[in-house]
Backbone bond lengths (Angstrom), bond angles and torsions (degrees), N, CA, C in turn:
res aa  C-N    CA-C-N  psi(-1)  N-CA   C-N-CA  omega(-1)  CA-C   N-CA-C  phi
1 X - - - 1.478 - - 1.529 109.12 -
2 X 1.353 115.41 134.27 1.453 121.09 -179.58 1.530 111.00 -68.58
3 X 1.319 116.24 129.29 1.458 119.40 -179.22 1.526 109.57 -80.20
4 X 1.314 115.71 137.72 1.462 121.61 -177.72 1.526 109.45 -97.97
5 X 1.324 115.51 130.71 1.472 122.73 177.31 1.517 108.61 -115.27
6 X 1.331 116.32 130.69 1.443 122.32 174.49 1.539 108.30 -99.49
7 X 1.319 116.83 119.11 1.462 123.27 176.34 1.532 107.83 -101.23
8 X 1.342 115.37 118.49 1.453 120.96 179.23 1.526 106.75 -108.06
9 X 1.313 116.48 103.39 1.474 122.74 -172.32 1.509 108.90 -156.36
10 X 1.344 116.87 127.13 1.466 119.43 -177.41 1.529 114.00 -92.49
11 X 1.332 117.15 -13.26 1.481 120.86 177.78 1.543 107.86 -79.24
12 X 1.341 117.87 118.32 1.467 119.56 -173.68 1.522 113.05 -65.67
13 X 1.313 118.62 -32.64 1.475 121.35 -179.61 1.517 109.99 -68.76
14 X 1.348 116.14 -49.52 1.462 118.85 179.76 1.518 111.15 -65.99
15 X 1.317 116.13 -39.80 1.471 119.86 178.85 1.524 110.99 -60.06
16 X 1.324 116.61 -44.65 1.476 119.76 179.02 1.505 111.76 -64.10
17 X 1.340 117.93 -39.90 1.458 122.28 -178.86 1.542 109.41 -65.22
18 X 1.320 116.16 -44.75 1.467 119.09 -179.45 1.527 110.95 -66.23
19 X 1.325 117.00 -40.77 1.450 119.74 179.55 1.531 110.38 -60.61
20 X 1.341 116.56 -48.05 1.455 120.05 -178.79 1.523 112.29 -65.18
21 X 1.328 116.56 -43.15 1.453 119.90 -177.37 1.527 112.20 -66.60
22 X 1.328 117.55 -41.91 1.453 121.26 179.96 1.526 111.20 -70.07
23 X 1.312 116.50 -39.08 1.468 120.87 178.20 1.541 109.58 -63.33
24 X 1.328 116.95 -37.56 1.456 120.94 179.41 1.528 111.41 -64.68
25 X 1.342 116.43 -25.60 1.486 120.70 177.39 1.515 112.47 -88.42
26 X 1.333 117.46 3.65 1.449 118.87 174.43 1.502 114.78 98.72
27 X 1.354 118.40 4.90 1.453 120.24 178.42 1.520 110.24 -85.73
28 X 1.323 115.95 150.31 1.468 121.69 169.89 1.527 106.49 -89.90
29 X 1.324 118.07 119.83 1.450 121.07 -169.66 1.522 110.61 -111.89
30 X 1.351 114.96 128.97 1.453 120.53 167.40 1.513 107.45 -117.37
31 X 1.339 116.97 154.66 1.457 120.00 -176.38 1.531 110.58 -129.78
32 X 1.342 113.29 155.11 1.462 121.11 174.24 1.512 107.91 -140.70
33 X 1.333 116.18 147.87 1.461 119.69 -178.57 1.506 113.59 -109.84
34 X 1.337 117.39 2.68 1.438 121.85 -176.52 1.525 110.45 -153.05
35 X 1.328 115.84 166.29 1.442 120.81 176.19 1.526 111.85 -62.06
36 X 1.329 115.34 -43.73 1.464 118.93 -176.31 1.518 110.90 -64.97
37 X 1.338 116.36 -41.00 1.473 118.39 179.80 1.536 110.57 -67.72
38 X 1.331 116.75 -39.53 1.456 119.87 178.57 1.515 111.86 -63.97
39 X 1.343 115.42 -40.92 1.468 119.96 178.53 1.520 111.16 -61.07
40 X 1.325 116.27 -43.89 1.462 120.96 179.73 1.545 111.19 -62.36
41 X 1.330 116.42 -42.42 1.478 119.94 -179.82 1.538 110.76 -67.25
42 X 1.328 117.35 -36.32 1.458 120.04 178.45 1.520 111.75 -63.96
43 X 1.330 116.31 -32.37 1.453 120.84 -179.42 1.523 112.94 -78.58
44 X 1.339 115.95 -37.00 1.467 119.44 -172.18 1.521 114.36 -105.84
45 X 1.327 117.23 -19.90 1.466 119.76 -177.12 1.555 108.41 -147.33
46 X 1.347 117.08 65.59 1.466 119.57 -170.91 1.513 113.53 -62.69
47 X 1.347 117.08 136.70 1.462 122.09 179.91 1.556 110.87 -90.53
48 X 1.328 114.09 -179.89 1.462 120.06 175.52 1.519 111.85 -99.03
49 X 1.354 117.14 -11.24 1.464 122.23 178.83 1.522 108.45 -162.88
50 X 1.316 116.23 151.42 1.459 122.61 177.46 1.514 109.74 -119.17
51 X 1.359 117.17 132.88 1.443 122.83 166.26 1.522 106.39 -107.91
52 X 1.317 117.90 118.80 1.459 122.08 -163.37 1.516 113.60 -125.19
53 X 1.320 116.72 122.54 1.470 122.30 167.74 1.516 107.13 -83.30
54 X 1.356 116.75 158.51 1.466 119.60 -177.54 1.523 113.39 -100.75
55 X 1.353 115.96 -36.50 1.459 119.04 -176.87 1.517 111.47 -85.03
56 X 1.314 115.93 88.37 1.476 121.05 -177.15 1.504 110.46 -108.33
57 X 1.325 118.97 154.58 1.465 121.57 -172.48 1.504 115.62 -63.76
58 X 1.334 116.59 -25.12 1.478 118.50 -177.73 1.522 112.65 -114.69
59 X 1.326 117.33 19.05 1.478 119.14 175.07 1.514 111.18 152.71
60 X 1.345 114.98 -171.63 1.428 121.73 -177.92 1.521 110.41 -97.59
61 X 1.343 115.90 134.32 1.471 119.94 178.98 1.515 114.00 -58.14
62 X 1.342 117.58 -21.46 1.466 120.43 177.18 1.522 110.96 -58.61
63 X 1.331 117.31 -32.11 1.461 121.34 177.83 1.528 110.03 -59.83
64 X 1.306 117.37 -39.16 1.462 121.53 -179.05 1.536 110.12 -68.20
65 X 1.359 116.22 -41.44 1.470 118.64 177.24 1.521 111.35 -56.55
66 X 1.326 115.93 -48.24 1.456 119.45 -177.88 1.542 111.52 -65.54
67 X 1.345 116.79 -39.66 1.442 120.18 179.90 1.516 112.08 -65.29
68 X 1.336 117.33 -42.74 1.474 121.17 178.54 1.518 111.02 -64.79
69 X 1.326 117.49 -41.77 1.457 120.50 -176.74 1.526 113.43 -68.93
70 X 1.310 117.52 -16.90 1.456 119.67 176.43 1.515 112.72 -69.51
71 X 1.354 116.28 -21.23 1.468 118.70 -175.21 1.527 114.50 -135.74
72 X 1.354 118.31 -1.07 1.473 118.04 -172.59 1.512 110.36 -154.81
73 X 1.347 116.25 153.94 1.461 122.25 171.56 1.517 111.86 -102.01
74 X 1.317 116.83 19.68 1.457 124.46 179.54 1.541 110.29 -48.37
75 X 1.329 120.88 126.63 1.459 121.57 -179.67 1.533 111.71 -61.89
76 X 1.341 114.95 135.07 1.466 122.53 179.56 1.509 109.37 -128.94
77 X 1.328 116.15 119.71 1.477 122.17 175.59 1.522 107.21 -108.89
78 X 1.300 117.75 114.39 1.479 123.32 178.50 1.503 109.36 -82.53
79 X 1.337 117.03 133.46 1.460 123.40 176.56 1.519 107.62 -128.72
80 X 1.315 116.48 103.23 1.475 119.66 -169.52 1.516 110.98 -139.14
81 X 1.327 116.77 155.45 1.450 121.90 175.16 1.534 111.23 -82.73
82 X 1.303 118.04 -8.27 1.462 121.46 179.62 1.539 111.03 -73.60
83 X 1.321 115.57 128.46 1.452 120.15 -175.08 1.515 112.32 -111.09
84 X 1.338 120.48 -5.96 1.440 120.50 -171.50 1.525 110.21 -66.52
85 X 1.361 118.31 131.28 1.448 121.23 -178.17 1.532 113.23 -58.73
86 X 1.350 117.38 -38.05 1.455 120.57 -177.74 1.539 110.33 -60.97
87 X 1.331 116.01 -44.33 1.459 119.27 178.37 1.520 112.70 -64.21
88 X 1.324 115.86 -41.13 1.456 120.80 178.05 1.530 110.94 -61.34
89 X 1.321 115.47 -45.32 1.464 120.66 179.30 1.526 109.90 -60.84
90 X 1.346 116.97 -44.22 1.459 120.70 -178.04 1.533 111.87 -61.21
91 X 1.339 115.79 -40.09 1.472 119.63 179.96 1.512 111.71 -68.39
92 X 1.334 116.80 -42.10 1.466 120.41 178.58 1.521 110.42 -65.49
93 X 1.345 116.35 -40.81 1.464 119.65 177.15 1.518 111.60 -64.29
94 X 1.338 115.63 -32.86 1.468 120.43 -179.05 1.534 111.94 -73.79
95 X 1.344 116.60 -16.41 1.467 118.59 174.73 1.504 115.74 126.14
96 X 1.347 119.31 3.07 1.484 119.50 174.72 1.510 108.59 -64.23
97 X 1.341 115.81 141.88 1.458 120.04 179.53 1.507 113.33 -80.24
98 X 1.326 116.90 -29.01 1.449 119.94 179.36 1.519 108.42 -159.09
99 X 1.328 116.93 166.01 1.460 122.79 -175.90 1.528 109.04 -145.10
100 X 1.322 115.89 115.38 1.462 121.94 176.42 1.522 108.67 -107.78
101 X 1.319 115.28 140.34 1.456 120.91 177.04 1.534 110.10 -99.67
102 X 1.319 116.52 127.00 1.463 122.07 176.95 1.520 110.07 -68.66
103 X 1.346 118.60 143.06 1.485 125.62 -2.12 1.515 110.51 -81.71
104 X 1.309 115.99 150.00 1.463 121.68 177.38 1.535 107.48 -138.21
105 X 1.306 115.60 160.04 1.474 119.79 -179.52 1.505 109.54 -83.17
106 X 1.307 117.56 154.26 1.451 122.43 175.46 1.519 109.73 -62.41
107 X 1.340 116.68 -37.81 1.471 120.97 179.85 1.522 110.25 -60.81
108 X 1.336 117.35 -40.97 1.448 121.95 178.88 1.532 110.30 -64.12
109 X 1.310 117.30 -46.09 1.445 121.26 179.49 1.537 109.98 -60.39
110 X 1.316 118.14 -44.07 1.444 120.73 -179.21 1.527 111.74 -63.66
111 X 1.342 117.02 -38.10 1.460 120.57 176.91 1.507 110.11 -62.98
112 X 1.320 118.02 -44.01 1.476 120.48 179.75 1.530 110.80 -65.11
113 X 1.328 117.39 -37.74 1.457 120.51 178.03 1.521 110.57 -64.20
114 X 1.337 117.69 -44.28 1.457 120.29 179.06 1.522 111.99 -60.20
115 X 1.317 116.06 -41.05 1.457 120.39 179.21 1.519 110.35 -64.71
116 X 1.334 117.55 -45.65 1.465 121.38 179.66 1.530 111.66 -61.48
117 X 1.313 116.58 -40.01 1.460 120.23 -179.66 1.517 110.92 -71.96
118 X 1.331 117.34 -36.75 1.453 120.47 177.98 1.534 110.70 -65.20
119 X 1.314 116.70 -41.23 1.465 120.00 177.97 1.530 110.01 -64.39
120 X 1.320 117.21 -42.43 1.477 120.26 -177.83 1.518 111.06 -63.80
121 X 1.343 117.26 -36.65 1.478 120.27 -175.03 1.521 111.98 -82.18
122 X 1.352 117.48 -23.00 1.463 119.12 -175.26 1.526 113.08 -108.83
123 X 1.310 118.26 -6.82 1.448 121.72 -171.84 1.525 114.34 -55.52
124 X 1.333 117.36 -48.58 1.454 119.82 -175.73 1.536 111.94 -65.35
125 X 1.315 116.09 -37.97 1.452 119.13 -178.71 1.523 111.81 -66.44
126 X 1.322 117.09 -25.92 1.465 119.61 -175.02 1.521 113.09 -94.29
127 X 1.307 118.45 10.24 1.443 119.64 -179.49 1.515 112.77 -78.84
128 X 1.325 119.10 -10.95 1.457 122.53 175.59 1.531 108.11 -145.18
129 X 1.329 116.35 176.48 1.428 119.17 178.23 1.520 112.11 79.15
130 X 1.348 117.22 -125.83 1.457 121.30 -175.01 1.518 110.78 -131.09
131 X 1.321 114.35 157.92 1.467 121.94 177.27 1.520 107.51 -135.72
132 X 1.335 116.36 134.35 1.471 119.48 -179.31 1.526 109.53 -125.97
133 X 1.331 115.44 139.69 1.468 124.24 173.30 1.514 106.95 -142.53
134 X 1.333 116.46 112.28 1.454 119.46 -177.18 1.499 110.55 61.06
135 X 1.333 116.85 -128.02 1.470 121.21 -179.90 1.533 111.28 -88.07
136 X 1.313 117.33 -3.74 1.469 121.45 -175.89 1.515 111.73 -90.99
137 X 1.340 116.16 130.40 1.451 122.18 177.38 1.518 110.09 -124.75
138 X 1.338 115.70 128.80 1.492 120.63 174.66 1.510 107.37 -109.60
139 X 1.309 115.00 125.86 1.461 122.26 175.22 1.525 106.06 -105.64
140 X 1.354 115.45 99.00 1.452 119.86 -176.32 1.506 112.38 -65.23
141 X 1.328 117.19 -38.03 1.468 120.68 -175.22 1.523 111.74 -67.59
142 X 1.351 116.44 -37.18 1.463 120.25 179.60 1.521 113.24 -97.01
143 X 1.319 116.26 -0.36 1.464 122.47 178.42 1.538 110.32 53.81
144 X 1.335 116.28 55.63 1.438 119.69 177.88 1.535 109.56 -143.99
145 X 1.337 114.18 159.29 1.465 120.01 179.90 1.523 107.17 -129.12
146 X 1.354 115.66 144.43 1.431 121.97 177.95 1.508 111.35 -131.16
147 X 1.332 116.93 143.95 1.441 121.07 169.03 1.525 107.24 -114.49
148 X 1.311 115.92 106.71 1.448 120.85 -169.39 1.497 107.86 68.81
149 X 1.343 117.76 -124.99 1.464 122.77 178.47 1.521 112.59 -97.88
150 X 1.318 116.75 2.49 1.469 121.15 -175.02 1.511 111.44 -98.62
151 X 1.296 117.25 124.32 1.470 120.25 177.96 1.525 109.43 -75.16
152 X 1.355 115.66 138.77 1.447 121.85 177.94 1.507 107.71 -101.37
153 X 1.340 116.72 123.76 1.444 120.56 -179.00 1.539 110.11 -79.68
154 X 1.302 116.05 112.36 1.456 120.84 -178.43 1.530 110.18 -115.68
155 X 1.314 115.63 145.35 1.464 119.79 170.64 1.523 108.41 -73.87
156 X 1.347 117.46 163.21 1.476 118.89 178.60 1.526 113.55 -55.96
157 X 1.337 117.52 -39.67 1.456 120.54 -179.89 1.531 110.70 -68.26
158 X 1.334 116.01 -39.90 1.473 119.23 178.49 1.513 110.87 -63.44
159 X 1.323 117.25 -42.17 1.468 118.66 179.44 1.531 110.50 -67.98
160 X 1.327 115.81 -37.07 1.477 119.56 178.79 1.512 110.69 -62.38
161 X 1.330 117.43 -43.52 1.460 121.04 178.97 1.512 111.41 -66.15
162 X 1.329 116.72 -46.26 1.478 120.82 -179.84 1.524 110.34 -61.56
163 X 1.303 118.74 -40.52 1.463 122.68 179.16 1.527 110.41 -64.52
164 X 1.338 116.14 -43.67 1.475 119.96 179.72 1.514 110.73 -61.19
165 X 1.338 117.18 -46.75 1.459 120.52 179.63 1.525 111.32 -64.17
166 X 1.326 116.61 -42.67 1.480 120.58 -178.54 1.517 112.32 -65.38
167 X 1.326 116.61 -41.50 1.460 119.76 179.87 1.544 111.04 -64.36
168 X 1.313 115.95 -23.95 1.472 121.31 178.17 1.525 110.06 -111.12
169 X 1.332 116.00 35.08 1.462 121.07 -173.63 1.532 112.12 -55.41
170 X 1.333 113.94 144.43 1.469 122.28 178.99 1.509 113.88 65.77
171 X 1.330 116.00 14.58 1.468 120.79 176.67 1.518 108.47 -125.90
172 X 1.325 117.26 136.56 1.452 120.73 179.80 1.546 109.16 -73.17
173 X 1.329 115.11 127.18 1.471 120.15 171.21 1.527 106.68 -107.61
174 X 1.317 116.58 128.32 1.464 120.57 -178.79 1.520 110.41 -71.69
175 X 1.348 114.33 158.65 1.470 120.47 177.18 1.533 109.78 -53.69
176 X 1.302 116.73 -45.51 1.470 120.11 -176.49 1.524 111.28 -64.73
177 X 1.330 116.43 -41.04 1.463 118.89 -179.65 1.534 110.93 -63.77
178 X 1.337 116.95 -41.05 1.455 120.72 -179.81 1.515 110.58 -68.34
179 X 1.328 116.60 -45.55 1.461 119.59 -179.09 1.533 112.12 -61.17
180 X 1.339 114.75 -39.37 1.478 118.14 178.86 1.520 110.69 -66.08
181 X 1.328 117.18 -41.06 1.456 120.47 -177.99 1.514 113.05 -69.60
182 X 1.331 117.56 -36.20 1.480 121.19 -174.90 1.537 112.54 -90.98
183 X 1.340 117.19 -41.41 1.465 120.55 -176.11 1.506 115.22 -113.17
184 X 1.347 117.74 -9.64 1.448 118.75 178.85 1.522 113.45 102.49
185 X 1.321 117.79 165.06 1.495 122.58 -172.83 1.517 112.88 -62.80
186 X 1.331 119.92 -22.63 1.464 120.52 -178.66 1.512 112.80 -79.82
187 X 1.331 117.59 -4.05 1.469 120.86 -174.86 1.535 112.12 -111.55
188 X 1.329 118.05 11.40 1.471 119.25 -171.81 1.530 113.78 -66.60
189 X 1.324 118.48 -15.14 1.444 119.93 178.87 1.529 113.21 -104.26
190 X 1.321 116.66 3.94 1.474 121.21 -175.47 1.517 109.76 -97.17
191 X 1.332 116.98 65.40 1.442 120.70 -175.14 1.507 113.59 -66.62
192 X 1.341 117.97 -20.32 1.469 118.69 179.07 1.531 112.14 -63.67
193 X 1.345 117.14 -29.63 1.456 121.54 173.99 1.527 110.42 -60.52
194 X 1.330 114.86 -46.05 1.451 120.20 -176.95 1.523 110.79 -67.90
195 X 1.328 117.64 -44.65 1.469 120.55 179.47 1.522 111.48 -56.09
196 X 1.360 114.98 -43.28 1.453 119.70 179.45 1.502 112.64 -64.35
197 X 1.321 116.25 -44.03 1.462 120.89 -179.02 1.512 111.93 -66.08
198 X 1.329 116.91 -41.44 1.467 120.59 177.78 1.517 110.89 -62.20
199 X 1.354 117.35 -42.68 1.436 121.27 178.55 1.518 111.74 -59.73
200 X 1.311 116.11 -44.46 1.463 121.66 178.07 1.516 112.15 -62.04
201 X 1.333 114.70 -42.83 1.469 120.25 -177.43 1.536 109.72 -68.44
202 X 1.299 117.48 -41.82 1.474 120.42 179.61 1.534 111.44 -60.69
203 X 1.320 116.46 -38.37 1.467 119.64 179.77 1.523 111.68 -61.93
204 X 1.338 115.67 -28.30 1.456 119.83 -175.62 1.541 113.87 -92.86
205 X 1.335 117.94 -31.41 1.469 118.63 -173.30 1.538 113.67 -108.43
206 X 1.333 117.40 -21.98 1.453 120.00 -173.98 1.535 111.18 -84.52
207 X 1.317 120.03 135.08 1.454 121.71 172.40 1.531 110.55 -58.31
208 X 1.344 117.24 -37.96 1.454 122.82 177.49 1.528 107.43 -136.65
209 X 1.328 119.05 95.92 1.478 121.59 -176.50 1.523 112.94 -56.11
210 X 1.341 117.98 -27.79 1.439 119.76 -179.93 1.525 114.08 -73.49
211 X 1.337 115.11 -20.84 1.468 121.50 176.25 1.530 107.35 -130.79
212 X 1.338 116.55 80.88 1.482 119.79 -171.63 1.490 113.05 -59.19
213 X 1.309 116.14 140.23 1.464 123.65 174.42 1.533 110.95 -98.82
214 X 1.311 116.68 -33.91 1.469 120.64 -173.62 1.535 113.24 -104.94
215 X 1.296 117.22 -53.17 1.502 120.17 -176.36 1.516 107.79 -97.23
216 X 1.332 115.49 102.42 1.463 121.61 -177.37 1.529 109.35 -100.01
217 X 1.331 115.07 142.25 1.467 121.30 177.57 1.508 110.31 -87.60
218 X 1.330 116.04 138.19 1.449 122.95 168.58 1.534 105.10 -109.28
219 X 1.348 117.91 101.74 1.466 121.15 -169.17 1.514 113.45 -50.67
220 X 1.327 115.11 130.07 1.456 125.92 178.24 1.524 113.38 67.76
221 X 1.327 117.54 1.51 1.471 120.10 -175.23 1.522 111.90 -116.28
222 X 1.344 117.78 -59.09 1.437 120.30 -175.95 1.512 112.74 173.00
223 X 1.342 116.00 -143.11 1.462 120.58 -176.34 1.518 108.54 -135.93
224 X 1.358 113.77 157.49 1.460 121.72 177.59 1.502 108.65 -137.60
225 X 1.354 116.87 131.86 1.453 120.71 172.53 1.518 108.56 -87.17
226 X 1.340 115.87 118.63 1.462 120.94 -174.17 1.529 110.87 -95.73
227 X 1.304 115.29 131.09 1.481 120.11 176.27 1.520 112.73 -104.87
228 X 1.308 117.11 -10.87 1.462 117.72 176.85 1.509 112.23 145.89
229 X 1.340 118.19 -69.70 1.473 121.15 -174.58 1.516 109.89 -70.12
230 X 1.299 114.56 129.84 1.455 120.14 178.56 1.522 113.26 85.38
231 X 1.359 119.12 2.95 1.454 120.25 -179.58 1.532 110.94 -59.23
232 X 1.288 113.18 139.65 1.473 119.41 176.95 1.498 114.44 82.27
233 X 1.347 118.08 -0.73 1.474 118.64 177.64 1.509 111.92 -74.15
């Protein structure tokens, strides 16, 4: 079945380019130029993924992210000219799966879409049992990690952080989201705890901690566990 993508973009040139590029990749594309039009399409003709601009004529696209997340895990890839880290963090915390800053290449957008769809289709299966990325294996049931045949000795907090990142693989988790999940709501501003724990974890799981393969930093925003596709974007 052809997957339907809803492109919410008020710029006619960008909207046309996205429609043509996504259609060429085999997606069924519908478009909206405003929040109200996008909301109506979501109710009557729901897509499998949203590509969302933020600066819309009748409001901010962030409103749509929050509204969708109240009732659905539908993948949302934000594509915006806004570069401020605070706004990016807010959107990711609100539930956006990814955030691209304009201008971006079509190839980059397609890679992010593939990652978001892969996460959406495999997420439930990976909530228990085991997870593998490269040579790294996480055994959730036994609470252990292995690189090849060698077990990696992790502290409870290190395993908790690694599991959180792996369960949300290829998706940016903000510092605040990680701190809240690992240490609780009173620790969301204590980023030094997270920096220290990430450094410890990288020393244990990364082939070269100075050039991470698995735990990638998103400057000023958070961290992403990379499984391969879209790495370095």
